C-alpha positions as CSV (number, residue, x, y, z in Angstrom):
1,X,92.8,79.0,88.7
2,X,92.6,82.8,88.9
3,X,94.7,85.2,90.9
4,X,93.8,88.9,91.7
5,X,96.7,91.4,91.6
6,X,96.3,94.6,93.7
7,X,98.8,97.4,94.2
8,X,99.0,100.9,95.5
9,X,95.9,101.0,97.5
10,X,97.2,104.0,99.4
11,X,94.8,104.1,102.3
12,X,91.8,104.3,100.0
13,X,89.4,102.1,101.9
14,X,86.2,102.5,99.8
15,X,88.2,101.8,96.7
16,X,89.5,98.5,98.2
17,X,86.0,97.6,99.3
18,X,84.8,98.0,95.8
19,X,87.5,95.9,94.3
20,X,87.1,93.1,96.8
21,X,83.3,93.1,96.3
22,X,84.0,92.6,92.6
23,X,86.5,89.8,93.3
24,X,84.0,88.0,95.5
25,X,81.2,88.4,93.0
26,X,83.3,86.5,90.4
27,X,83.5,83.4,92.7
28,X,86.5,82.0,90.8
29,X,89.5,83.9,92.2
30,X,91.5,81.8,94.6
31,X,94.4,84.0,95.5
32,X,95.0,87.7,96.2
33,X,98.4,89.2,95.8
34,X,99.0,92.8,97.0
35,X,102.2,94.5,95.7
36,X,102.7,97.2,98.4
37,X,101.9,100.8,99.1
38,X,98.8,99.8,101.1
39,X,99.3,102.9,103.2
40,X,100.1,106.6,102.8
41,X,98.5,109.2,100.6
42,X,94.9,108.2,101.8
43,X,93.9,108.4,105.5
44,X,92.5,104.9,106.0
45,X,95.6,102.7,106.4
46,X,94.4,100.7,109.4
47,X,91.1,99.8,107.7
48,X,92.9,98.8,104.5
49,X,95.4,96.6,106.3
50,X,92.7,95.0,108.5
51,X,90.5,94.2,105.5
52,X,93.4,92.7,103.4
53,X,94.5,90.6,106.3
54,X,90.9,89.3,106.8
55,X,91.2,87.6,103.4
56,X,92.1,83.9,102.8
57,X,95.1,83.1,100.5
58,X,96.3,86.7,100.6
59,X,100.0,87.6,100.2
60,X,101.3,91.2,100.7
61,X,104.7,92.8,100.2
62,X,106.2,96.1,101.2
63,X,106.2,99.3,99.1
64,X,108.1,102.5,99.5
65,X,105.4,104.1,101.6
66,X,105.5,101.3,104.2
67,X,109.3,101.6,104.2
68,X,109.1,105.4,104.5
69,X,106.7,105.3,107.5
70,X,108.6,102.6,109.3
71,X,111.8,104.6,108.9
72,X,110.1,107.5,110.7
73,X,108.7,105.3,113.4
74,X,112.1,103.8,114.1
75,X,113.7,107.3,114.3
76,X,115.8,106.7,111.3
77,X,114.6,109.9,109.6
78,X,112.9,110.2,106.2
79,X,113.5,107.5,103.6
80,X,115.8,108.6,100.8
81,X,113.7,110.6,98.2
82,X,110.8,111.1,100.6
83,X,111.9,114.0,102.7
84,X,109.3,116.3,101.0
85,X,106.4,114.2,102.4
86,X,107.8,113.4,105.8
87,X,105.1,115.4,107.6
88,X,102.4,113.3,105.8
89,X,104.2,110.1,106.7
90,X,104.6,111.2,110.2
91,X,100.8,111.7,110.4
92,X,100.2,108.2,108.9
93,X,102.5,106.6,111.4
94,X,100.9,108.4,114.3
95,X,97.5,106.9,113.2
96,X,98.7,103.4,112.7
97,X,97.5,100.8,115.3
98,X,100.0,98.6,117.0
99,X,98.7,95.6,115.0
100,X,99.1,97.5,111.7
101,X,102.7,98.4,112.5
102,X,103.5,94.8,113.4
103,X,102.1,93.6,110.2
104,X,104.0,96.2,108.2
105,X,107.2,95.3,109.9
106,X,106.8,91.7,108.9
107,X,106.3,92.5,105.2
108,X,108.9,91.1,102.7
109,X,110.2,93.3,99.9
110,X,109.5,90.6,97.3
111,X,108.0,87.2,97.1
112,X,108.6,84.4,94.6
113,X,105.5,82.1,94.4
114,X,104.6,79.2,92.2
115,X,100.9,78.8,91.2
116,X,99.7,76.1,88.9
117,X,103.3,75.5,87.6
118,X,103.8,79.3,86.8
119,X,106.5,81.2,88.7
120,X,105.3,84.6,89.9
121,X,107.6,87.4,91.2
122,X,105.7,89.9,93.4
123,X,107.6,93.1,93.7
124,X,106.7,96.7,94.3
125,X,109.4,98.0,92.0
126,X,112.3,96.5,90.2
127,X,115.2,95.8,92.5
128,X,118.9,95.5,92.1
129,X,120.8,94.3,95.1
130,X,117.9,95.3,97.3
131,X,117.9,98.8,95.9
132,X,115.4,100.5,93.5
133,X,116.4,100.3,89.9
134,X,115.7,103.8,88.3
135,X,113.9,103.1,85.1
136,X,111.6,105.0,82.9
137,X,108.0,105.4,83.9
138,X,107.2,103.7,80.6
139,X,109.6,100.8,80.6
140,X,109.7,98.5,77.6
141,X,109.7,94.8,77.6
142,X,113.3,94.9,76.3
143,X,114.4,97.0,79.3
144,X,112.6,94.7,81.7
145,X,114.0,91.6,80.1
146,X,117.5,93.0,80.7
147,X,116.8,93.6,84.4
148,X,115.4,90.1,84.8
149,X,117.8,88.3,82.5
150,X,118.7,84.9,83.8
151,X,115.8,84.6,86.2
152,X,113.2,81.9,86.0
153,X,110.1,84.1,86.5
154,X,107.2,83.5,84.1
155,X,105.3,86.6,85.4
156,X,106.6,89.7,87.0
157,X,103.9,91.6,88.9
158,X,104.9,95.2,90.0
159,X,103.3,98.5,91.1
160,X,104.8,101.8,92.2
161,X,104.1,103.6,88.9
162,X,100.4,104.4,89.2
163,X,99.7,103.8,85.5
164,X,98.9,100.5,83.9
165,X,101.8,98.5,82.3
166,X,101.6,95.3,80.3
167,X,104.5,93.7,78.4
168,X,104.7,90.2,76.9
169,X,108.1,89.2,75.7
170,X,109.7,85.9,74.6
171,X,111.0,85.7,78.2
172,X,108.0,86.4,80.4
173,X,105.0,88.6,81.1
174,X,105.2,91.9,83.0
175,X,102.1,93.5,84.5
176,X,101.2,96.5,86.7
177,X,97.4,96.9,87.0
178,X,97.7,100.6,88.0
179,X,97.1,102.1,91.3
180,X,94.0,100.8,93.0
181,X,93.5,103.8,95.2
182,X,94.8,106.7,93.1
183,X,93.0,107.8,90.0
184,X,91.7,110.9,88.3
185,X,88.4,109.1,88.0
186,X,86.2,107.3,90.6
187,X,87.5,103.9,89.4
188,X,89.4,101.4,91.4
189,X,91.8,99.2,89.4
190,X,93.2,95.7,89.7
191,X,94.3,92.8,87.5
192,X,93.3,89.2,87.1
193,X,95.8,86.4,86.0
194,X,94.0,83.4,84.6
195,X,95.9,80.2,84.6
196,X,94.2,77.7,82.3
197,X,95.6,74.6,80.7
198,X,99.3,75.8,80.9
199,X,98.4,79.2,79.6
200,X,98.8,82.6,81.4
201,X,96.3,85.2,80.5
202,X,96.0,88.7,82.1
203,X,93.0,90.9,82.3
204,X,92.7,94.5,83.7
205,X,89.6,95.6,85.6
206,X,88.3,99.0,86.5
207,X,85.5,99.1,89.2
208,X,83.4,102.2,89.5
209,X,82.7,103.4,93.1
210,X,81.4,106.5,94.9
211,X,84.5,108.3,96.2
212,X,83.1,111.8,97.1
213,X,82.9,111.1,100.9
214,X,86.4,109.6,100.7
215,X,87.8,112.7,99.0
216,X,86.0,115.0,101.4
217,X,87.6,113.1,104.4
218,X,91.0,114.6,103.6
219,X,89.7,118.1,104.7
220,X,87.6,116.6,107.6
221,X,90.6,114.7,109.0
222,X,93.1,117.5,108.3
223,X,95.4,115.2,106.3
224,X,98.8,116.9,105.8
225,X,99.6,117.9,102.2
226,X,96.0,117.3,101.3
227,X,95.8,120.1,98.6
228,X,98.8,118.5,96.8
229,X,97.5,115.0,97.3
230,X,94.0,115.7,95.9
231,X,95.5,117.4,92.8
232,X,98.4,115.1,92.1
233,X,96.8,111.7,92.9
234,X,93.0,112.3,92.5
235,X,92.9,115.0,89.7
236,X,91.0,117.5,91.9
237,X,87.9,115.6,91.3
238,X,85.7,117.5,93.8
239,X,86.7,120.8,92.2
240,X,85.9,119.5,88.7
241,X,82.5,118.2,89.8
242,X,81.6,121.4,91.6
243,X,82.7,123.4,88.6
244,X,80.6,121.3,86.2
245,X,77.5,121.8,88.4
246,X,77.9,125.6,88.5
């Protein structure tokens, strides 16, 4: 059995389309687990949620962007550490459909799931008493073992940090396939967990896709903080391409 691990789609609908098409082309992936931050940063949150929820055997959890948008929708103010992007999150919340809001409200913060005798933990980031553990952006297997000491998880799947992480220790495997929807290149990332004959193998996949129209949509839709977002999360790809052509 094989399981697809997605995280940090961030409203990038064409990137998600590319990944799901790749998953379907393989014809041997039976489950899809999404580790949060489906929304925010990118403008197509409704489309992302609708497409994910159309899938069979799909599990999704909440990330900090879902929590931040809900906090504003519930008039609780900006989530701690997210005040600087409150305007952007307000814009996201204003454009969410009633069905999308309902689905986000129902998301758990983590899920424990057994697949083929292997115990998965699905979490957006490492938690301590329901609060974020502040760890390095380059955590080590030793640090993660300390966080999960005494737990029975065979595989901890996480996201939040947009770069890829993979650690295999004597205790368990830790994996973060990297952000699906945020990249300096036109590549959408995800992971595959292959459960064969009692073994657990991890593969990381990068799917090329055409993202030019998607990046242009930030200006067309007047997305708040778009200049910062396009630079910080997409490496100013349009400017780079235009510069290379000139």
